[in-house]
C-alpha positions in Angstrom: -38.3 3.5 -7.1 -36.5 5.0 -10.1 -35.9 2.8 -13.1 -33.0 3.0 -15.6 -34.2 4.5 -18.9 -35.3 1.8 -21.3 -32.7 1.0 -23.9 -33.1 0.4 -27.6 -34.1 -3.2 -28.4 -31.5 -4.5 -30.9 -32.3 -7.8 -32.6 -29.4 -10.1 -32.5 -28.1 -11.6 -35.7 -25.2 -13.7 -36.7 -24.5 -11.3 -39.6 -21.8 -9.0 -38.2 -22.3 -6.1 -40.6 -26.1 -6.1 -40.3 -26.0 -6.3 -36.5 -23.5 -3.4 -36.4 -25.6 -1.1 -38.6 -28.7 -1.7 -36.5 -26.9 -1.2 -33.2 -25.3 2.1 -34.4 -28.4 3.5 -36.0 -31.2 2.7 -33.4 -31.7 5.6 -31.0 -32.0 5.0 -27.3 -35.4 5.6 -25.7 -35.8 8.0 -22.8 -38.4 8.4 -20.2 -40.7 11.4 -20.6 -38.8 14.6 -20.2 -35.3 13.2 -20.0 -34.7 13.3 -23.7 -35.7 16.9 -23.8 -33.3 17.6 -21.0 -30.5 15.6 -22.7 -31.0 17.6 -26.0 -31.1 20.8 -24.1 -27.8 20.1 -22.4 -26.2 19.2 -25.7 -27.4 22.4 -27.2 -26.0 24.3 -24.3 -22.7 22.5 -24.7 -22.5 23.9 -28.2 -22.4 20.8 -30.4 -19.6 20.8 -33.0 -17.6 18.4 -35.0 -14.2 17.5 -33.7 -11.8 20.4 -34.1 -14.5 22.9 -34.6 -14.9 26.1 -32.5 -18.1 26.4 -30.5 -19.9 29.7 -30.8 -22.9 28.6 -28.6 -23.3 30.2 -25.2 -23.1 29.6 -22.4 -20.0 27.4 -22.4 -20.2 24.1 -20.5 -19.3 24.5 -16.8 -15.5 24.0 -16.6 -13.9 25.4 -13.5 -12.9 25.0 -9.9 -14.4 24.5 -6.5 -14.0 27.8 -4.8 -14.2 29.2 -1.3 -15.4 32.7 -1.4 -14.6 33.4 2.3 -11.0 32.5 1.7 -10.5 35.1 -1.1 -8.0 35.1 -4.0 -10.8 34.7 -6.4 -9.6 37.5 -8.5 -6.8 35.2 -9.8 -9.5 33.2 -11.5 -9.8 36.1 -13.9 -6.4 35.0 -15.4 -7.8 31.6 -16.3 -10.1 30.4 -19.1 -12.6 28.8 -16.7 -16.3 29.2 -17.5 -17.8 28.6 -14.0 -17.1 28.0 -10.4 -18.7 25.7 -7.8 -18.9 27.7 -4.6 -18.9 26.8 -1.0 -20.7 30.1 -0.4 -23.4 30.2 2.2 -22.6 26.9 4.0 -24.4 27.1 7.4 -23.5 30.7 8.2 -26.2 32.3 10.3 -27.1 35.7 11.7 -28.4 36.3 15.3 -28.0 32.6 16.2 -28.8 31.3 19.7 -26.1 28.6 19.7 -27.2 27.2 23.1 -30.8 26.8 22.2 -31.0 26.7 18.4 -34.2 25.6 16.7 -35.1 25.2 13.0 -37.7 27.9 13.0 -35.3 30.6 14.2 -32.4 29.9 11.7 -31.6 32.9 9.5 -28.9 32.5 6.8 -26.1 35.0 6.4 -26.0 36.0 2.7 -23.2 38.6 3.0 -20.9 36.3 0.9 -23.6 36.0 -1.8 -23.9 39.8 -1.9 -20.3 40.1 -3.0 -20.3 37.0 -5.2 -23.0 37.9 -7.7 -21.3 41.2 -8.8 -18.1 39.3 -9.2 -19.8 36.7 -11.5 -21.4 39.6 -13.5 -18.0 41.3 -14.0 -16.1 38.1 -15.0 -18.7 36.4 -17.1 -18.3 33.1 -15.1 -21.4 31.1 -14.1 -21.8 30.3 -10.4 -23.1 27.0 -8.9 -23.6 27.4 -5.1 -23.6 24.4 -2.8 -26.8 23.8 -0.9 -25.5 21.8 2.0 -28.2 19.1 2.5 -25.8 16.4 3.6 -25.0 15.3 7.1 -21.2 15.9 7.1 -21.3 19.4 8.5 -23.9 18.6 11.1 -21.0 18.3 13.5 -21.0 22.1 13.8 -21.5 22.8 17.5 -25.0 24.4 17.3 -26.2 21.9 14.7 -25.0 18.9 16.8 -26.7 20.5 19.8 -29.9 21.1 18.0 -30.5 17.4 17.1 -28.7 16.2 20.2 -31.1 18.0 22.5 -33.9 16.2 20.7 -32.2 12.8 21.0 -31.8 12.6 17.2 -28.1 12.3 16.6 -26.9 9.2 14.8 -25.6 6.1 16.7 -22.6 4.3 15.3 -21.8 0.6 15.0 -20.1 0.8 18.3 -23.3 1.8 20.1 -22.1 5.3 20.9 -23.8 8.5 19.8 -21.8 10.1 17.1 -21.5 13.9 16.6 -23.7 13.9 13.5 -27.4 14.4 13.1 -29.3 11.3 12.2 -30.5 11.3 8.6 -33.9 10.3 9.9 -34.1 13.2 12.4 -37.2 15.4 12.0 -35.3 18.3 13.5 -32.4 17.8 11.0 -34.8 17.6 8.1 -36.8 20.6 9.2 -33.7 22.7 9.5 -32.5 21.7 6.1 -35.8 22.5 4.4 -35.8 25.9 6.2 -32.2 26.4 4.9 -33.3 25.4 1.3 -36.3 27.8 1.4 -34.2 30.8 2.4 -31.4 29.9 0.1 -33.5 29.6 -3.1 -35.7 32.6 -2.2 -32.6 34.8 -1.9 -31.3 33.8 -5.3 -34.7 34.2 -6.9 -34.8 37.8 -5.7 -31.2 38.7 -6.4 -30.1 36.7 -9.4 -32.4 38.0 -12.2 -29.7 37.7 -14.9 -29.1 34.0 -14.8 -25.7 34.2 -13.3 -26.5 31.1 -11.3 -27.9 28.4 -13.6 -28.2 25.7 -10.9 -27.6 24.4 -7.4 -25.4 21.7 -6.0 -27.5 19.5 -3.8 -25.2 18.1 -1.1 -21.8 19.0 0.2 -18.5 17.3 0.9 -18.9 13.6 0.7 -22.4 12.4 1.2 -21.4 10.6 4.4 -21.2 9.6 7.3 -24.4 8.0 8.4 -24.8 5.2 6.0 -25.1 2.8 8.9 -27.0 4.6 11.6 -28.2 2.6 14.6 -30.3 5.4 16.2 -33.9 4.5 17.3 -35.2 6.6 14.3 -33.1 4.7 11.8 -34.0 1.3 13.3 -37.8 2.2 13.1 -37.4 3.2 9.5 -35.5 -0.1 8.8 -38.3 -2.1 10.2 -40.8 -0.3 8.0 -38.5 -1.1 5.0 -38.5 -4.8 6.0 -42.3 -4.8 6.2 -42.5 -3.5 2.7 -40.0 -6.0 1.4 -41.1 -9.2 3.2 -44.8 -8.4 3.9 -44.9 -10.3 7.2 -42.8 -11.1 10.2 -43.1 -14.8 9.4 -41.6 -14.2 6.0 -38.7 -12.2 7.4 -38.0 -14.9 10.0 -37.8 -17.5 7.2 -35.5 -15.4 5.1 -33.2 -14.4 8.0 -33.4 -17.8 9.8 -34.5 -16.2 13.0 -37.6 -16.5 15.3 -38.7 -12.9 16.2 -42.1 -12.7 17.8 -42.5 -8.9 17.4 -41.1 -6.4 14.9 -39.6 -4.4 17.8 -36.9 -7.1 18.4 -35.7 -7.0 14.8 -32.3 -5.4 14.7 -29.6 -5.3 12.0 -26.0 -6.7 12.4 -23.2 -4.4 13.5 -20.3 -4.9 11.2 -16.8 -3.9 12.4 -14.1 -3.1 10.0 -11.0 -5.3 10.1 -7.8 -3.7 8.9 -8.4 -0.1 9.7 -9.1 0.9 6.1 -5.4 0.5 5.3 -5.0 -3.2 4.4 -5.3 -4.0 0.7 -8.2 -6.5 1.2 -10.2 -5.6 4.3 -13.4 -7.2 5.5 -15.9 -6.8 8.2 -16.8 -8.8 11.3 -20.3 -9.0 12.7 -19.4 -8.2 16.2 -17.4 -5.5 18.1 -14.1 -6.2 16.3 -10.6 -6.1 17.5 -8.0 -3.3 17.5 -4.9 -3.1 19.6 -1.1 -2.5 19.3 2.3 -2.5 20.8 3.5 1.1 20.6 7.1 2.2 20.7 8.2 5.3 22.5 8.3 8.3 20.1 11.5 8.7 18.1 12.7 11.9 16.3 12.5 12.0 12.5 13.6 14.4 9.8 10.8 16.0 7.8 10.2 14.5 4.2 12.8 11.8 4.7 12.0 8.2 3.9 11.9 5.5 6.5 11.9 1.7 6.4 10.0 -0.4 8.8 10.2 -4.2 9.1 9.5 -7.3 11.3 9.1 -11.0 11.1 5.4 -11.9 11.5 4.0 -15.2 12.8 0.9 -16.4 14.5 -2.5 -17.9 13.6 -6.0 -16.8 12.7 -7.1 -13.8 10.9 -4.8 -11.6 13.0 -1.8 -12.5 10.8 -3.6 -11.7 7.6 -4.3 -8.2 8.8 -1.1 -7.6 10.7 0.7 -4.4 10.0 2.5 -1.2 11.1 0.8 2.1 11.7 3.2 5.0 11.9 1.7 8.0 13.8 3.5 11.1 12.7 3.7 14.0 15.3 4.6 17.7 14.8 6.9 19.6 17.1 4.0 20.2 19.5 3.3 16.4 19.7 0.1 16.8 17.7 -0.9 14.0 15.4 -0.4 14.9 11.7 -1.4 11.7 10.0 -1.0 7.9 10.1 1.0 5.8 7.5 0.3 2.1 7.2 2.3 -0.8 6.1 0.6 -4.2 5.5 1.5 -7.4 3.7 0.8 -6.8 0.0 -0.5 -10.3 -0.6 -2.6 -10.7 2.6 0.2 -12.5 4.4 0.5 -16.3 5.0 2.4 -16.5 8.2 5.3 -16.6 8.9 6.4 -13.8 6.6 8.6 -10.8 6.5 6.6 -7.5 6.8 8.4 -4.5 5.5 7.8 -1.2 3.8 9.0 2.3 3.1 7.1 5.5 4.1 7.9 9.2 3.8 7.7 11.5 6.8 5.3 14.5 6.3 6.9 17.8 5.6 6.1 19.0 9.2 7.0 15.8 11.1 9.2 16.0 14.2 8.6 12.5 15.6 6.9 9.2 14.9 5.3 6.4 17.0 5.6 2.9 15.5 2.5 0.7 16.3 2.6 -3.1 15.7 -1.0 -3.7 15.1 -3.6 -6.4 16.0 -6.6 -5.9 13.8 -8.5 -9.2 13.9 -8.9 -12.3 16.0 -6.2 -14.8 16.6 -2.6 -14.3 17.7 0.1 -12.3 16.0 3.8 -11.9 16.9 6.3 -9.3 15.7 9.9 -10.4 15.9 12.5 -7.6 16.0 10.2 -4.7 14.8 12.6 -2.0 13.5 12.5 1.5 12.0 15.4 2.9 10.1 16.1 6.0 8.1 16.5 4.9 4.5 20.1 4.5 3.6 21.2 4.0 7.2 21.4 0.7 9.1 21.1 2.0 12.6 17.7 1.2 14.1 15.7 4.1 15.6 13.4 1.9 17.6 14.5 0.0 20.7 14.7 -3.8 21.3 14.0 -3.3 25.0 10.6 -4.7 25.8 10.0 -1.9 28.4 10.1 0.7 25.5 6.9 -0.9 23.9 3.5 -0.4 25.4 0.3 -2.4 24.9 -2.5 -0.1 23.6 -6.0 -1.7 23.7 -8.5 0.2 21.6 -11.4 -2.0 20.6 -12.4 -5.4 22.2 -10.4 -7.4 24.6 -6.8 -8.2 23.8 -3.9 -9.9 25.6 -0.3 -8.7 25.2 3.1 -10.3 26.0 6.6 -8.9 25.2 9.9 -10.6 25.6 13.4 -9.4 24.9 16.5 -11.6 25.0 19.9 -11.7 23.3 19.1 -8.7 21.1 15.8 -10.4 20.0 12.5 -8.7 20.8 9.2 -10.5 20.3 5.9 -8.7 20.8 2.7 -10.9 20.9 -0.9 -9.8 20.7 -3.9 -12.0 21.0 -7.7 -11.5 20.7 -10.6 -13.9 20.9 -13.5 -13.7 18.5 -16.8 -12.9 20.0 -20.0 -14.7 19.1 -21.1 -13.8 15.6 -24.7 -13.1 14.5 -27.0 -16.1 14.5 -29.1 -16.8 11.4 -28.6 -15.8 7.8 -26.1 -13.0 8.5 -25.3 -12.7 4.8 -28.8 -11.6 3.9 -29.3 -9.6 7.1 -26.2 -7.5 6.3 -27.2 -7.0 2.7 -30.7 -5.9 3.7 -29.3 -3.4 6.2 -26.7 -1.9 3.9 -29.2 -1.7 1.0 -31.8 0.0 3.2 -29.2 2.5 4.5 -28.1 3.6 1.1 -31.6 3.8 -0.3 -32.5 6.0 2.7 -29.6 8.3 1.8 -30.6 8.4 -1.9 -34.2 9.1 -0.9 -33.1 12.0 1.3 -31.0 13.4 -1.6 -34.0 13.1 -3.9 -36.4 14.6 -1.3 -34.1 17.6 -1.1 -34.1 17.9 -4.9 -37.9 17.9 -5.0 -38.1 20.6 -2.4 -35.4 22.7 -4.2 -37.5 22.4 -7.4 -40.6 23.3 -5.6 -39.0 26.5 -4.2 -37.1 27.4 -7.4 -38.4 25.5 -10.5 -36.2 27.3 -13.0 -32.7 26.2 -12.0 -31.1 22.8 -12.6 -30.2 20.6 -9.6 -27.0 18.6 -9.5 -26.1 16.0 -7.0 -22.7 15.9 -5.2 -22.1 12.2 -4.6 -18.7 11.5 -3.1 -16.4 8.7 -2.0 -17.5 6.7 -5.1 -13.9 5.7 -6.0 -14.7 2.8 -3.8 -17.4 1.5 -6.1 -14.8 -0.2 -8.4 -12.5 -2.0 -6.0 -12.5 -0.8 -2.4 -15.7 -2.2 -1.1 -15.1 -1.4 2.5 -15.7 2.3 1.8 -18.6 1.3 -0.5 -20.3 -0.5 2.3 -20.0 2.4 4.8 -19.8 5.6 2.9 -21.4 5.7 -0.5 -22.9 3.5 -3.2 -23.1 5.3 -6.5 -25.4 2.7 -8.1 -28.0 3.0 -5.4 -27.8 6.8 -5.5 -28.2 6.9 -9.3 -31.2 4.6 -9.3 -33.1 6.4 -6.7 -32.7 10.1 -7.5 -35.0 10.8 -10.5 -35.4 14.4 -9.5 -31.7 15.1 -10.0 -31.0 16.8 -13.3 -27.2 16.4 -13.4 -25.4 13.5 -11.9 -22.7 15.3 -10.0 -20.0 12.9 -8.8 -16.7 13.3 -6.9 -14.1 11.7 -9.1 -10.5 10.8 -8.5 -7.4 9.5 -10.2 -4.4 7.9 -8.5 -1.3 9.1 -10.3 -1.5 7.7 -13.8 -4.3 5.3 -12.9 -7.5 6.9 -14.3 -9.8 3.9 -13.8 -11.1 5.3 -10.5 -12.6 8.2 -12.5 -13.6 6.5 -15.8 -15.4 3.6 -14.0 -17.9 5.8 -12.3 -18.6 7.6 -15.6 -19.1 4.2 -17.3 -21.7 3.5 -14.6 -23.5 6.8 -14.7 -23.8 7.3 -18.4 -26.6 4.6 -18.6 -28.9 7.1 -16.9 -28.8 9.6 -19.8 -28.1 12.7 -17.7 -25.2 15.1 -17.9 -22.3 13.9 -15.8 -20.4 16.4 -13.8 -17.2 16.0 -11.8 -18.1 18.0 -8.7 -14.4 17.8 -7.6 -11.8 15.9 -9.6 -8.7 15.4 -7.6 -5.8 13.1 -7.4 -6.2 10.4 -4.7 -3.9 9.8 -3.0 -1.1 12.0 -4.3 -2.7 15.5 -4.3 -0.9 17.2 -7.2 2.3 15.4 -6.2 2.1 13.4 -9.4 2.1 16.6 -11.5 0.4 18.0 -14.5 0.4 15.1 -16.9 -1.7 12.6 -14.8 -4.4 15.1 -13.9 -4.5 16.4 -17.5 -4.8 12.9 -19.1 -7.1 11.7 -16.3 -9.5 14.6 -17.0 -9.4 13.9 -20.7 -10.0 10.2 -20.0 -13.1 11.1 -18.0 -14.4 13.3 -20.9 -13.6 10.4 -23.3 -15.9 8.1 -21.3 -18.8 10.6 -21.2 -18.1 13.3 -18.5 -19.7 16.5 -19.8 -18.8 19.0 -17.1 -16.0 19.3 -14.6 -14.9 21.2 -11.5 -11.4 20.5 -10.2 -10.6 20.8 -6.5 -9.5 23.3 -5.4 -8.8 26.8 -6.1 -7.6 27.4 -2.6 -8.9 25.2 0.2 -6.6 22.3 1.1 -3.0 23.2 -0.1 -2.1 19.6 -0.9 -4.3 19.5 -3.9 -4.8 23.1 -4.8 -4.3 23.9 -8.5 -3.5 27.5 -7.6 -0.6 26.7 -5.4 0.9 23.6 -7.1 0.4 24.0 -10.9 2.2 26.3 -13.3 0.0 28.9 -15.0 0.7 27.6 -18.5 -0.1 24.0 -17.4 -3.3 25.0 -15.6 -4.6 27.0 -18.5 -3.8 24.2 -20.9 -5.7 21.8 -18.7 -8.8 24.1 -18.7 -8.6 25.0 -22.4 -8.1 21.4 -23.7 -10.9 20.1 -21.4 -13.3 22.6 -22.9 -12.2 21.7 -26.4 -12.7 18.0 -25.6 -16.2 18.5 -24.2 -17.1 20.7 -27.2 -15.7 18.2 -29.7 -18.0 15.4 -28.5 -21.1 17.5 -27.8 -24.0 16.1 -29.8 -22.4 12.6 -29.7 -22.4 9.9 -27.0 -20.3 6.9 -26.3 -21.4 3.7 -27.9 -20.9 0.1 -26.7 -22.5 -3.3 -27.0 -20.6 -4.7 -24.1 -21.2 -4.5 -20.4 -19.4 -5.4 -17.2 -21.0 -6.8 -14.0 -19.2 -5.4 -11.0 -20.6 -7.5 -8.1 -20.3 -4.9 -5.3 -22.4 -6.0 -2.4 -22.0 -6.0 1.4 -19.4 -8.4 2.6 -18.1 -9.8 5.9 -16.4 -12.8 7.4 -19.9 -14.2 7.5 -19.4 -14.9 3.8 -17.1 -17.5 2.3 -13.7 -16.0 1.7 -14.8 -12.8 3.5 -16.9 -11.3 0.7 -19.4 -12.3 -2.0 -17.0 -11.4 -4.8 -13.4 -10.5 -5.4 -13.0 -6.7 -5.4 -9.4 -6.9 -6.7 -10.5 -9.1 -9.6 -13.3 -6.7 -10.3 -11.0 -3.6 -10.4 -8.4 -5.6 -12.4 -10.8 -6.9 -15.0 -12.0 -3.4 -15.7 -8.4 -2.2 -16.2 -7.8 -5.2 -18.4 -10.7 -4.4 -20.6 -9.7 -0.7 -21.0 -6.1 -1.7 -22.0 -7.6 -4.2 -24.5 -9.4 -1.3 -26.2 -12.8 -2.3 -24.9 -15.5 0.1 -23.7 -18.1 -1.2 -21.3 -21.2 0.0 -19.5 -20.8 -1.0 -15.8 -23.7 -2.6 -14.0 -24.1 -3.8 -10.4 -26.4 -6.6 -9.1 -28.5 -3.9 -7.4 -29.1 -2.1 -10.7 -29.9 -5.3 -12.6 -32.3 -6.5 -9.9 -34.2 -3.2 -9.9 -34.5 -2.9 -13.7 -37.5 -5.1 -14.4 -35.4 -7.9 -15.8 -34.5 -6.2 -19.1 -31.3 -4.4 -18.1 -29.0 -6.4 -20.4 -31.1 -6.6 -23.5 -29.0 -4.3 -25.6 -25.7 -5.9 -25.1 -24.0 -8.8 -27.0 -21.7 -9.8 -24.2 -21.4 -9.4 -20.5 -18.0 -9.6 -18.6 -18.3 -10.9 -15.0 -15.6 -10.7 -12.4 -15.3 -13.4 -9.7 -18.8 -13.6 -8.3 -19.8 -16.9 -6.4 -22.9 -15.2 -4.8 -25.7 -13.3 -6.5 -29.3 -12.4 -5.7 -31.5 -15.1 -7.4 -33.3 -12.5 -9.5 -30.0 -11.3 -10.9 -28.9 -14.8 -11.7 -32.2 -15.4 -13.5 -31.6 -12.3 -15.6 -28.2 -13.7 -16.6 -29.7 -17.0 -17.6 -32.3 -15.2 -19.6 -29.6 -13.1 -21.2 -27.6 -16.2 -22.5 -30.8 -18.0 -23.5 -31.7 -15.1 -25.8 -28.3 -15.1 -27.5 -26.1 -13.0 -25.2 -22.6 -14.2 -24.2 -21.0 -14.2 -20.7 -17.2 -14.1 -20.2 -16.2 -14.8 -16.7 -13.0 -14.2 -14.7 -13.0 -16.4 -11.6 -16.0 -18.2 -10.1 -19.4 -18.0 -11.7 -22.4 -17.5 -9.5 -23.3 -20.7 -7.6 -25.7 -19.6 -4.8 -28.0 -16.9 -3.7 -28.1 -14.7 -0.6 -30.1 -17.3 1.2 -27.3 -19.8 0.7 -29.4 -21.9 -1.7 -27.6 -23.3 -4.8 -28.9 -22.3 -8.2 -30.7 -25.1 -10.1 -29.5 -24.0 -13.5 -25.8 -23.3 -14.0 -24.6 -20.6 -16.4 -21.7 -22.7 -17.5 -24.1 -25.2 -19.1 -24.8 -22.7 -21.9 -22.6 -22.7 -24.9 -22.2 -18.9 -25.0 -20.6 -18.8 -21.6 -16.8 -18.7 -21.3 -15.5 -19.3 -17.8 -11.7 -18.7 -17.5 -11.9 -19.9 -13.9 -8.7 -18.2 -12.9 -9.1 -14.6 -11.7 -7.7 -12.8 -14.8 -8.5 -9.4 -13.4 -6.5 -10.1 -10.2 -3.5 -11.4 -12.2 -3.6 -8.4 -14.6 -3.6 -5.8 -11.8 -1.1 -7.7 -9.8 0.4 -6.9 -6.4 -1.1 -3.8 -4.8 -0.8 -1.5 -1.9 -3.0 1.2 -0.3 -1.1 4.4 -0.7 -1.6 7.8 0.7 1.0 10.5 0.2 -0.6 13.9 0.8 -3.5 15.5 2.5 -6.7 14.2 4.0 -7.8 11.9 1.2 -8.2 8.2 1.8 -5.6 5.6 0.8 -6.3 4.1 -2.7 -5.1 0.8 -4.2 -2.1 1.4 -6.4 0.3 -1.0 -8.1 3.2 -2.2 -6.0 6.4 -3.6 -7.4 5.6 -7.1 -8.8 8.0 -9.3 -10.7 5.1 -11.4 -12.0 3.3 -8.5 -13.6 5.4 -8.5 -16.8 4.5 -6.8 -20.1 4.4 -10.3 -21.7 1.8 -11.5 -19.1 -0.4 -8.5 -19.6 -0.2 -8.8 -23.4 -1.3 -12.4 -23.1 -4.2 -11.6 -20.9 -5.4 -8.8 -23.3 -5.2 -11.2 -26.2 -7.2 -13.8 -24.2 -10.0 -11.2 -23.8 -10.1 -10.2 -27.5 -9.8 -13.8 -28.6 -12.8 -14.7 -26.5 -14.9 -11.9 -28.3 -13.7 -13.2 -31.7 -14.5 -16.8 -30.8 -18.0 -15.7 -29.9 -18.3 -13.5 -33.0 -19.1 -10.5 -30.9 -19.0 -7.4 -33.2 -17.1 -4.2 -32.1 -17.3 -0.8 -33.7 -13.6 -0.3 -33.2 -10.7 -2.4 -32.0 -6.9 -2.1 -32.0 -4.9 -4.3 -34.4 -1.7 -4.0 -32.4 -2.2 -3.0 -28.8 0.6 -2.4 -26.3 -2.1 -1.7 -23.7 -1.4 2.0 -23.4 -4.2 3.4 -25.7 -7.8 3.5 -24.7 -10.4 4.2 -27.4 -14.1 5.0 -27.1 -16.4 5.2 -30.2 -19.0 8.0 -30.3 -22.2 8.2 -32.2 -24.5 11.1 -33.1 -28.0 9.7 -33.2 -29.4 12.7 -35.1 -26.8 12.9 -37.9 -25.3 9.4 -37.9 -21.9 10.9 -37.5 -19.1 9.0 -35.8 -16.0 10.0 -33.7 -13.3 7.9 -32.2 -11.8 9.3 -29.0 -8.3 8.0 -28.1 -6.3 8.7 -25.0 -2.7 7.7 -24.6 -2.0 6.4 -21.1 1.7 5.6 -21.6 4.8 7.7 -21.5 6.2 9.7 -24.4 4.4 9.9 -27.8 2.2 7.4 -29.4 3.7 7.0 -32.9 0.4 5.7 -34.4 -2.5 3.5 -33.7 -4.0 1.1 -36.2 -7.8 0.9 -35.8 -10.0 -1.9 -37.1 -13.3 -0.2 -37.8 -16.6 -2.0 -38.5 -18.8 0.7 -40.1 -20.3 1.7 -43.4 -18.9 5.1 -43.0 -16.3 6.0 -45.5 -12.8 5.9 -44.0 -11.4 7.9 -46.8 -10.8 11.5 -45.6 -10.8 10.6 -41.9 -9.0 13.2 -39.9 -7.4 13.3 -36.5 -7.4 16.2 -34.2 -4.1 15.7 -32.3 -3.7 17.0 -28.8 -6.2 19.7 -29.5 -3.6 21.4 -31.6 -3.5 20.5 -35.3 -5.4 18.3 -37.7 -3.7 15.6 -39.7 -5.1 13.0 -42.1 -5.5 9.3 -41.1 -4.2 6.7 -43.6 -6.3 3.8 -44.8 -3.7 1.0 -44.8 -6.1 -1.9 -45.4 -9.7 -2.7 -45.8 -11.3 -1.4 -42.6 -8.0 -0.5 -41.0 -7.2 3.2 -40.3 -3.9 4.4 -39.1 -3.8 7.6 -37.0 -0.9 10.1 -37.0 1.3 10.3 -33.9 0.1 12.1 -30.8 1.1 12.6 -27.2 -2.0 12.7 -25.1 -5.3 12.6 -27.0 -6.6 12.2 -30.5 -10.1 12.6 -31.8 -10.8 10.9 -35.2 -13.7 12.1 -37.3 -15.0 9.6 -39.9 
């Protein structure tokens, strides 16, 4: 298994200045080969000081995801992009027997590549073609038939065969290796000029298939369990079961509750429940806003996950998309459920569904849809106009209408849950599944390198926005931490990144996790979940700069054409688009040769979760996401770790940090808890929001408590949850998933947020934790990351303004022996202006709008 590169071993000292000097001057150690790769990439990026002009070639890859078969690529010539990431070959075949396909007979169609290479030559752009090694496009008819005829398609949690090849299918794997061999052989013969520096290993999101119940996957899981536990007896003890043979060992089958729309979903370990009362379709006006409301009552989990699903139809009665409205605080019945949604631009009608998504009973009193600004209800209060729609599990339905009052009641009974230690069983199953996906990604990288050793290999890991605070997706679709730890043969960590309007944390958090691995970090498609380009130029511009600020070294935005909702060609003005490209290149060049520095870390306790655990999950994902945002707004840069990473890092993962922030986390693997104990015993500090770890995955309490140590601050209340406040899952455009965004919340005041930021910084001061840079007066809208050049000792400070208007100045408290006299600021990649030394160790920047890079 891959290990995180060893960090520098800083000796802790109570002397603030001496500690700082050592931390800033000691270089990180790298495993053999990785440091050479890192330096090579920095050279290729053209290292300069802030504000300088790079003359090195080639330029860092900054460009768009393109679709050669859709055309319009000549318009790229009008932009300052340096590269394109191309969906070029895909699975286009020649002379294919679609009824009886077999891996040996597959012949790729390279006609697109024949036209693409001359275009690259003429434009000077570099090309990065996608080698589609993932499972997503195995739904193509002939591919599905190829593995289906062999009985090697995946089986879902519902027990049904899904139209995807199993990751463990020998036929699937043989076909992919045949595809890789032809792909690389063609480019070796035809690209002799270095127009194609590397390949993208993967395509789309590296999903589905994370939880595959096919016989092939179950056999591989049993082998994994043998390696972990050593014997069936040991497994029985851990799982609290009594298997007499390995063949009867099976994983649990979690079922999502909430339909991926509620703010805080969870999973049940049985078949689940999903039903609705559906109204008859009513006409709507495209792009108009509509209000939906009802009084909700009942008991059990059903009321917590109650909600409306609005199914929008076009004029041919085809489903366009589904909008969801759920209680923003989880709902303690009875309560008023209401929300406002916007009809799609091509909507002709809508069906309102009153949903049952968990066990128990839920009643909707007077469900009503109205057009915003009008009082007349569009839905009927006649019980005959509402129909019970059972989807998953057994459900009962009763409707009653009397005196203009309509009550719709749905009820479902919980099936028997898994016997034994369901918490550990589920964690084992999820961990195995994601390790299997990472191993496949790495196997493909090895084979690509075997076929073509001279080109770099990037991953294309998607759906990782969920890593920070939407752990339902992180349990079923992708785990960035497991992928990063188990893909040593990947040269560039390519990651799908997203923002959500002016919330950049979804992108910066994955960069903060990936940069520990000392590889270049590439956004394989940076898009705006859930708004497309609806939120405009400023958010995607600042969000991109924020990702570079945290350590992203390369970027491809999505898309040049492709899906219109988030196409930069169709929805961004030429001047704005070119500014986005130019300033991103300038930002990457400015920090080339440097890297972010921090002595602080954050434990994000993403693990599998279900109703088998107390409170539905092992930690609070809202508190985790909120704590990260709180730290950013307080001017604090952290490296993000997960329990999986710490457990698989030989116990020394936290050695280089002075303090570790921990979000609400009552359950941890015992080895991780032992690492935290060792960390504080050696002088580290822990600052905790919410509950500290109390028990392990076996349900056994920890003998030694973290709070018994003097350098552990436990706030007890979930500060991250309070800081983020009330949320909703929002999806406006396109086929992207709904993302948590801030909802109107009278308790989330500027005063509250300021007090919470002060609480964080005061805790660091009380513990005498040194920081390279901090903000003397912080309104919470400036994020700052210090950069260090290990070779020259040079320092940069990268600031991004996340608020509106201009930032008039920022006062930076800087703990360094660098002279602050003569410090200059590169403002908005436009002009240079001097910084002012207003006090000992306090530097004032000039005003700027978006970004400012200070050179000391």
